[in-house]
N, C-alpha and C positions, 0 to 999 in steps of 0.2 A: 247663694241661691236666692232667686227672687221670691217675692211674696206670692203665695198661692192665690189664685183667683177665687172670688166668692162662690162662683159656680162649682169649682172643684171641691171646695170645702162643704158646700151644701149637699153636693152629690155624696160626699163621704158620710154626712149625717144620715141621709136617706138610705144609703146602702147599709149602714149599721142598724138602723131601725128595722129594715126589711129582714136582715139577718137575725135579729133578735126575735122577731115575730115567727120566722120560720123555725128557729131552734126551739122556741117555746111550744110549738105544735107537736113536738115529739111525744109528750105525755098524752096528748089527745089520741094520736095514732095507737099508742100502746093500750090505752083504756078501750078504744073501739075494738081492737083485736081481741082483748080479753072478753068483752061483752058479746061479740058476734061470732067468735070462733072458739075452738077448744085448744088453742095453741098454748104451750108452756113458755115461761120466760126465756130459758136458754135457747130454745128453738127459734123464737122470735128474734132474739138478739143475734143468733147465728145468721138468719136470713137477712137481717139488716146489714150485717157485715159482708155477706155474699154480694149484695147489690152495691155496696159502697167501695169495697176494696179495689175493683178495677180503676175507678177514678183516682184514688189516692196513689196506687202503684204507678199509674200513668203520669200523674203529676210529679211523683218522686223522681221518676226517670228523666222527665223533662227538666226539672230543676237541677238535677245532678249533671246534665249535659250542657248547661248554659255556661257562658264565659264568666269567669270569676267565681266559679263554684268552689266552695271550701269542702274538701274531703274530710270525712269522719275518721278519727283515729280509732284504734281497737276499743279503747275504753269508752269512747263516745258512742260507738255502735251498741255496746252493752247498756250504756246509760239510757240511750234513747229508746231501746227495746223495753227496758224496765219501766221507765217513766211513762212511756206510751201505753203499756199494758195496765199500769196503775190508773192512769187517767181515763182511759176509754174502754178498757176491758173490765177491770174490777169495779170501777165506778158505775159503769152502765149496767153490769150484772146486779149490783146492789139496788140500783134505781128501778130496774125492771121487776125485781123481786118485791120491792116495796110498793110499787104501783098496783100490785094485786090486792092490797088491803086499804089503801087510802085514796082520796080523790086527787084528780089531776091538779086542782088548785092548791091543795095542801102540799102536794109533792113539790110544786114549784116554789112555794114560800120557804119550805125547809131547805131545798137545794140552793136557793138563791142566797143563803147565808154564807156561802163559801168565801166571799171577799173578806168578811170579818174573821173567818177561820184562817185565811191567808195571813192576816195581820198577827194573829196569835202565834202561828207556826213560825213566821219570819222573826218575831220577837224572841221566841225560844231559841232559834238557831243563832241569831246575831247577839243574843244575850243583852238586848236593849230593852229598857223599860217601856211599857206601853204608855203613851202620852195621854194627857187629860182629854183631848179631843177624840182620841181613839177610844178611850173608855166610854165617852158619851155615845159614840157611834155604836159600840158594842152593846151598851145598855139599851139604846133605842131598838136595835135589831132584835135582840133576844126578848125584849118586852113585846115587840110586835108579834114575834112568833108565839109567845105565850097567849096573847089575846086571840090570835087567829086559831090557835090550838083549842082554846076554850070554846070558841064559837063552833068549831067543827065537832067537838065532843058533845056540845049541847044539842046537836041535830041527831044524836043517837049513834054517831059513828063509833064512839068508844064502847058501845055495847058489844061490838065484835072484838074478841080478845086479840085478834091479829092486827087491830088498828094501831096499837102501840108498837107492835113488831114492825109494821110498815113504816111508821114514823122513824123508828130507830134505824132501819135499813137505809132509808133515804138520807138521814143525817150522816150515817157512815159514808154514804156516797158523796155527800158534800165535803166531808173530811178528806177522803181520798182524792177528790178532784182538786181541793185546795192544795194538797201536797203536790199534785201534778203541776199546778200553776207555779208554786214556789220553785219546784225542781226544774221546770222548763225555762225559767228565767236565766239559768246559767248557760244554756246552749243556744237559745234563740238569737241573742245578739251576735253569736259567732257565725251561724249558718243561715239566718233569715227565717221569718215566720212560716212562709209557704213550704219550704223544704222540710223544716222541722215538723210542721203539722202533717205533711204527707207521709213521712216515714213513721211518725208516732202512731198515726191512725192505721197504717199498714201493719205494723207490729201488733197493735191491739186487735185488729181483725184476725190475724193469724192465731193469736192467743184465744180468742173467742171460739174459732172453728176447732182448734185442738181440744178445748174444753168440751165442746159439743160431741165430737167424734169419740172422745175417751169415755164420757159419762152417759151418753144417751144411746139407746138402742133404736131410735127412730131414724127415718130417712127424711131428708130435707125435700124430698119429692112427693111426699104423701099427704100434704095438707090441702085444705080447701082453697079455692081460688082467692077468696077474700084475704086469707093470710098473706099470700104473695103480694096482693095489692097494697095492703097496709104496710108490709115490710119494705116494699119498693118505694112507696110514698115517703115513709120515714127515712129511708136511706138517702133519697134525693133531696126532698124538701127540708128535712130536719137534721141532716148530717153533712152531706157534701156541700150543698149550696151555702148554708150559713157559715161553715168553716172557712170558705174562701171569701165570702162577703165580709166576715170579721177581719180577715187578713188585709183586705183592700181598705176597709174602714180604718184600721190601725195605720196603714200607709198614708191615708189622706188626712186624718184628723188627730192621730196620735193615740197611744194606748189609754191614757188617762181619760180623754174625752169619750173614747169608745166604751170604757167601763161604765161611765156615767149613763150613757144613752142606753146601754143594755139593761139598765134598771127597769125598763118597761116590760121585761120578761114575765114577771109574776102577774102583772095586771093583764097582759096579753093572754096568758094561759087561763086565768080566771074567766075572762070574757069568752074565749073559745070553748072552755069547758061548759059554760052556761048555754052556748049556742048548739054545740054538737053532742054534749053528753047530758044536757038538762041538769047540770049541777047548779044548786042555788047560789046566789050571791047574797050574803047577809052582812049586816052592819059591822059585826066584830071582825069578819074577814077583811072588809075594806079598811077598818081602823088598823088592824095588824099589818096589812100590806103597806099602808102609808108610813108606819113607823119603820118597817124593814127597809123600804126604799129610802127613807130619810137617813137611816144609819149607813146603808151602802153608799149613798151619794156623798155623805160626809167623809167616809173612808176614801172615796175616789178623789174628792177635792183635796183632801189632805195629801194624797199621793201626788197629785198634780203640782201642788205648791213645793213639795220636796224635790220633784224632778226639775222644776224651774230653778 
């Protein structure tokens, strides 16, 4: 295969940056919905999936009808349903619940620790020792979180007893999403990222809707117009579009470069939260963000060298 053109690679970088910014806006839409409407987390999550599912189901059908399609075995159907629900149903639910109690900026900093959690889970599964550079990355990341956490608490956030609950819920979200990343690595090479993403998201959407209809006595047709606007924007801008931009980015510049570029996510959320939610930007938050990005980037570069 010939060398890819610089324009093709630059396009991949720009696509990945745009996808990261779009995805990082999810927390903004959630917080706006909580501030301006009376919607509860599971209803908002269900509406997000209602607007997202048609795109993912359509993409799944198209990818399955293409030449060279690899059919799922029975075990793979069960596996993708389980891993999809874990990554985008359980994780999203924990994230939405946590965002009731903490700022969008804090949520993104905690959530973005998932690459380091991937390293820990992978090490436990493979029974390989965590190497020195990985330890350095882990220390940088968790030190950054501690600094940012201290800054958030100093603003009085910790006076709300649910602040720590919100942090715990989002951290649990990061753990479940990291587990999804590790688990998806087994199937993506076999079937391709687009097909995997489409089916995983479709199963997650079904799981969310089942949860809603079983546990809620509300109707999805009874909310204010603003709820549907926020849910629709979240579904299109922060769910459908970034998922396929990420797949295209991986195709053009590779997964390791994509993971490095997505490090702009926390900074993007902090800036957007300042603009749209009037959340303050303070020195400890910036310092913590820098350390977290440094740790995640080190992990990504380490992965890149291993792949090479």
